[in-house]
C-alpha positions in Angstrom: 74.3 152.1 97.6 71.0 154.0 97.4 68.1 153.7 99.9 66.1 151.9 96.9 68.9 149.4 96.8 68.7 148.9 100.3 65.0 148.0 100.4 65.3 145.8 97.4 68.1 143.5 99.0 65.7 143.6 102.0 62.9 142.4 99.9 64.9 139.6 98.3 66.4 138.4 101.5 62.9 138.4 103.5 61.4 136.3 100.4 64.1 134.0 100.5 63.6 133.2 104.2 60.0 133.5 104.3 58.1 130.2 104.6 58.3 126.8 103.6 56.2 123.7 102.1 56.5 121.9 105.8 53.6 121.9 108.1 56.0 121.0 110.8 58.2 124.0 110.5 54.7 126.0 110.1 53.7 124.8 113.7 57.1 125.3 115.1 57.3 128.8 114.0 53.6 130.0 114.8 54.1 128.3 118.4 57.5 129.9 119.3 56.3 133.1 118.0 53.6 133.5 120.7 54.6 134.7 124.1 52.5 132.1 126.0 54.7 129.4 124.8 57.6 130.9 127.0 55.6 131.2 130.2 57.3 128.6 132.1 60.6 130.7 131.6 59.0 133.6 133.2 58.1 131.3 136.4 61.5 130.1 136.7 63.3 133.3 136.1 61.0 134.9 138.8 62.0 132.2 141.1 65.7 132.6 140.3 65.3 136.5 141.0 64.0 136.3 144.2 65.9 133.3 145.7 69.1 135.2 145.1 67.9 138.7 146.3 66.2 140.4 148.8 62.5 141.1 148.2 63.5 144.6 147.7 66.0 143.9 145.4 63.7 141.5 143.4 61.1 144.3 143.0 63.8 146.8 141.5 64.9 144.2 139.2 61.1 143.4 138.1 60.1 147.0 138.0 63.0 147.6 135.7 62.3 144.7 133.2 58.7 146.0 133.2 59.8 149.5 132.5 62.3 148.2 130.0 59.7 146.1 128.3 57.0 149.0 128.2 59.4 151.7 126.6 60.5 149.0 124.1 57.0 148.5 123.2 56.1 152.2 123.0 58.9 153.2 121.0 58.3 150.2 118.4 54.6 150.1 118.4 53.5 153.5 119.8 55.8 155.9 118.0 57.9 154.4 115.2 55.3 152.3 113.4 52.8 154.7 113.1 55.4 157.5 112.0 57.6 155.6 109.5 54.3 153.7 107.8 56.3 150.8 106.2 54.2 147.9 105.3 54.7 144.4 106.8 55.4 141.9 104.0 52.0 140.4 104.4 50.3 143.8 103.9 52.7 145.2 101.3 50.9 145.7 97.8 54.0 145.0 96.0 55.0 141.6 97.9 51.8 140.5 99.9 50.7 137.8 97.1 54.4 136.6 97.1 54.5 135.9 100.8 54.0 132.5 102.1 51.1 133.1 104.4 50.7 130.7 107.5 47.4 130.3 109.1 46.2 133.2 107.3 48.3 135.1 109.9 49.4 138.7 108.4 49.7 140.5 111.6 49.1 144.5 111.8 49.5 147.0 109.0 53.0 148.5 109.9 56.3 146.5 110.7 59.2 148.9 111.0 60.8 148.2 113.5 60.0 144.7 114.8 58.6 144.8 118.5 59.5 141.1 118.9 63.1 141.7 118.1 63.1 144.9 120.2 61.5 142.9 123.2 63.3 139.9 123.0 66.9 141.3 122.8 66.5 143.9 125.1 65.5 141.2 128.0 68.2 139.0 126.8 70.7 141.9 127.1 69.4 142.6 130.5 69.6 139.1 131.6 73.1 138.4 130.5 74.2 141.6 132.3 72.3 140.5 135.3 73.4 136.9 135.5 77.2 137.2 133.9 76.9 133.5 132.7 78.7 132.6 129.4 76.4 129.7 128.5 73.4 131.2 129.5 74.4 134.5 127.3 74.9 132.4 124.3 71.6 130.6 124.7 69.5 133.6 125.4 71.0 135.1 122.3 70.2 132.0 120.4 66.6 132.1 121.7 66.5 135.6 120.6 67.7 134.7 117.1 64.8 131.7 117.0 62.0 134.0 118.2 62.9 136.9 115.8 63.4 134.5 112.7 59.8 133.3 113.1 58.8 136.8 112.0 60.5 136.5 108.8 59.4 133.1 108.4 55.9 134.2 108.8 56.3 136.9 106.5 55.4 139.7 108.9 58.5 141.7 109.1 61.6 142.6 106.7 64.8 141.4 107.8 65.7 145.2 108.1 62.7 145.6 110.7 64.3 142.5 112.8 67.9 144.1 112.6 66.8 147.6 113.6 64.6 146.1 116.2 67.6 143.7 117.8 69.9 146.9 118.0 67.3 149.3 119.7 66.6 146.2 122.0 70.2 145.8 122.9 70.7 149.5 123.6 67.7 149.5 125.9 69.0 146.3 127.6 72.1 148.0 128.4 70.5 151.3 129.5 68.0 149.9 131.8 70.6 147.4 133.4 73.0 150.2 134.1 69.9 152.4 135.8 69.0 149.4 137.6 72.6 149.0 138.6 72.7 152.4 140.0 69.7 151.8 142.3 71.0 148.7 143.5 74.6 149.8 144.4 72.6 152.5 146.8 70.9 149.8 148.5 74.3 148.4 149.4 73.6 144.6 148.9 76.5 142.2 149.9 76.8 139.5 147.3 78.5 136.1 147.8 81.7 135.5 145.7 82.9 131.9 145.4 82.8 129.2 142.6 79.4 128.3 143.4 78.1 131.9 142.4 78.5 134.0 139.4 80.4 137.4 139.5 76.9 138.9 140.2 76.2 136.9 143.2 73.3 134.2 141.5 74.1 130.5 142.1 75.3 128.7 139.1 73.2 125.9 140.2 70.1 128.2 139.6 71.6 129.5 136.3 71.9 125.6 135.3 68.2 125.1 136.1 67.5 128.1 133.7 69.2 126.7 131.2 67.6 123.2 131.4 64.2 124.9 131.4 64.9 126.7 128.2 66.0 123.6 126.5 63.0 121.7 128.0 60.7 124.4 126.7 62.3 123.7 123.1 61.7 120.1 123.3 58.1 120.7 124.2 57.6 123.0 121.5 59.1 120.4 119.0 56.8 117.8 120.3 53.7 119.6 120.3 54.6 121.2 116.9 54.9 117.2 115.6 51.4 116.2 117.1 49.7 119.7 116.6 47.9 118.0 113.6 47.1 114.6 115.6 45.7 116.4 118.3 
């Protein structure tokens, strides 16, 4: 299979996923794709991290996450996109008139690879390793899939952009968790081990609170999307 064949498959797959005739789904996708719609999760995450760790450990974790997100964004938007120069579907002269545009949103010029996918998958991978909770891990990757799917629905990324972004994000998540773990081991913190805690020392009740917050956030997004046209 040649590169041309791969590009054509990527284009056809993107067109098949892109858009719909539903204002409700348009509202859902434009809301989910925005970072601010997940602000509550960030607040709860901060509470859990500092509740289950010392202040020094909490700062190390936050610095690791912040550095990871900075590196992910720099690689995607600062290095690869300007270097590869692959048009977003909404900007591609070959496809831009076939793409279903929502709220006139077209994004920037170049889209390879997806920064949204890279950021969300790096964060999810890091948190999965940090908390070591099976159900939460499944939900976090489901969250990644929904946030990255919005980029295809809105036509601002090809499927290939999202797949590569997800792979890079997972690698970065593993890398930065491993680096953070080395620092944390030097701090010689004692983690409690019992049925009430995960294997990494986080209260399962706090993990359940985080899960509840994620589900609550999705419900709020759905309600907002249903009433958006009425407000």
